[in-house]
C-alpha positions as CSV (number, residue, x, y, z in Angstrom):
1,M,51.4,-59.7,5.2
2,K,51.6,-56.0,4.9
3,N,48.9,-53.5,3.7
4,N,48.2,-49.9,3.1
5,I,44.7,-49.8,4.5
6,K,45.3,-46.8,6.8
7,E,46.4,-44.5,3.9
8,L,43.6,-45.6,1.6
9,R,41.0,-45.3,4.4
10,K,42.1,-41.8,5.3
11,A,42.2,-40.8,1.6
12,R,38.5,-41.7,1.4
13,G,37.7,-39.7,4.5
14,L,36.7,-42.8,6.6
15,R,37.2,-43.2,10.3
16,Q,38.1,-46.6,11.6
17,E,34.6,-46.8,13.1
18,D,33.0,-46.0,9.8
19,M,35.0,-48.6,8.0
20,A,34.3,-51.2,10.6
21,K,30.6,-50.6,10.4
22,L,30.6,-50.8,6.6
23,L,32.6,-54.1,6.7
24,G,30.6,-55.6,9.6
25,V,33.6,-55.9,11.9
26,S,34.8,-54.3,15.1
27,R,37.0,-51.1,15.1
28,Q,39.6,-53.3,16.8
29,T,39.7,-55.5,13.7
30,I,40.5,-52.4,11.6
31,V,43.2,-51.3,14.0
32,A,44.7,-54.8,14.0
33,M,44.7,-54.9,10.2
34,E,46.2,-51.5,9.8
35,N,49.0,-52.4,12.3
36,D,49.8,-55.7,10.5
37,K,48.6,-57.7,13.5
38,Y,45.8,-59.4,11.7
39,D,45.6,-61.0,8.3
40,P,41.9,-60.8,7.1
41,T,40.0,-63.7,5.7
42,L,39.7,-63.8,2.0
43,E,36.1,-62.6,2.3
44,L,37.1,-59.6,4.5
45,A,40.0,-58.8,2.1
46,I,37.6,-58.7,-0.9
47,K,35.1,-56.6,1.0
48,T,37.9,-54.2,2.0
49,A,39.1,-53.9,-1.5
50,R,35.6,-53.2,-2.8
51,L,35.0,-50.5,-0.1
52,L,38.3,-48.8,-0.9
53,E,37.7,-49.3,-4.7
54,Q,41.1,-50.9,-5.1
55,P,42.3,-54.3,-6.4
56,V,43.0,-56.7,-3.5
57,E,46.7,-57.0,-4.6
58,S,47.2,-53.2,-4.4
59,I,46.1,-53.2,-0.7
60,F,47.6,-56.4,0.6
61,F,51.1,-57.5,-0.2
62,L,53.6,-60.0,1.1
63,D,56.4,-58.8,3.4
64,E,59.5,-59.7,1.4
65,E,61.5,-60.1,4.6
66,S,59.3,-63.0,5.8
């Protein structure tokens, strides 16, 4: 699964550390999500969408090549 978390996070002026704290995860989790190395749980995806004020489906999308 692909995402555009990094762009949305930066647009809101959040550092990875800030976002991690607000979501209750480690900074490494944010790094892994941004680099498409970790697919979040449904709960974390919803929390991320709420934090970034975007619908889940506008943040996370399937990689059409997979």
